[in-house]
N, C-alpha and C positions, 0 to 999 in steps of 0.2 A: 912945654915943647916949643922949640924954636920954629920959626916959619919954614926954614930950610929943611929941618928934620921932618916936619909935617908933610911937606911935598915929596921929600925923598921916601918916606914911609909909604905914601900912597903910590908912588911910582913902583916901588918894589912889590907891594901887594898886588898891583895890577899886572905887573910882569909875571910874577909867579902864578897868579890866578889863571893866566892865559895858557900856561904850560900844562902838562898832564899831571902836575903836582896839585894836591888839594889846597885851596886858599880862596878866601873871599875878599874881593876888593870893594864890593858894594858897601859893606859895613863901614869900612875906612872912609870911603867917599862921603857917605851920609853923615858920619861923625864930624868930619871936617867942614862939611856944608853947614851943619848946625852950629859949629864953633865960629862961624862967620869968616871963614877964609874966602878968597875970591872964587866964586863959582866957575867963571870962565877959565881961570888958571887951573883949578882942580880938574875940570873936565879935560883940558888939554893934557895935563900931566898923566891922568889916569888912562886916557886914550892912547897916548904914545907908549906908555908901559904895556898896556894890554895888547896893542897891535904888535909891538916888538916881541912879546911872548908868543904870539901866534906865528910870527916869522920864525922863531926858534922851532916851533912844532913843524912848520913847513920844511925847514932844513933837516930836521930829524927824519921826516918822511922821505926826503930825497935820498938819504943814505940807508934807509931801513931795509929796503929790498934785499940787499946783499947779505943780511943776517937772518933771513927768514928760515933757513934750514938748521940753525943752531938750536941746541936743546934749551938754552936760557931765553930764547926769543919770547917776549911777553904775550904774544897773540898766536893762537894756533892757525894753521893754514886755512881752515874753513872760516874762521872769524875774520881774517884779513881779506879773504876773497869776498865774503859777504859785504864787508864795509866798502870794498872797491866797487862791487856791483851796484850798491846803493848810490855811491857817488857818481858812477857812470850814468845811472838812471836819471838822477836829478841834476847832475852837472854842476858847473861852477856857481850857479845861482843858489845852491844849497849853502854856500859860504855866507850868505846873508843870515844864516842861523848860527854863525860862529860865536855869537854872544850867548847862546843858550846853554844852560847848565847841562851836564852829562854828555850831550851830543856835540857841542861846539868845539871842544879841544880835539877830540878824535877826528872830526871833520877836517881840521887844518892839517893834521898829520897825513890823512889819506890824500888830501889835495897835493901834498908833497910827493907821496909815493906814486901818484898818477901824473906827476909832472905838470900840474896846472901852471901855466905861465905866471911868473912872479908879479908882473904889473897888474894883471887881472885879479890875482889873489889879493894883492895889497889893497887895491881899490875896493873890492867887495868886503873884505874883512874890516877895513877902516870905516866904511859906511855902517856896518853892523855894530862895531864897538863904540863909535862916537854916538850913534843913534841911541844905543842902550844907556850910555852915561847921560846924554841930554835928557832923556825921559826920566831917569832916576833923579836927576837934579831938579827937574821941573816939578815932579811929584813931591820931593822933599821940601822944596821952597814954596810949594803951593802956587806955582805959576800957572799950571793948567788944572 
């Protein structure tokens, strides 16, 4: 695999993993770390892709409300209301969990539906995503 292909694969895996589609970017990152690619460049590429995927979720959330009465809408009224109440209860700081499996991606969509200001969204999601990749790289390379 060429170096460009390795970084591009990581970027795509991280981008897709941050959307509501199922994908794992951690395994790709660990594999490339163990293959002796630049840890800092890998963390940067994975972080940019993962944050960008969360921005896609936020944008989806911004437009989601207008479709809530359609029969094909993926979440029922009660489920959407429950998610929004949870977000209102814990607020923007819950975005620090955007890295977490299962809850992280829906959190970023709900933040969009509730019109979380983009700058704050971007800041908190970036902290969460970069932090997760830093810890993963440190554990993989036995730095900590």
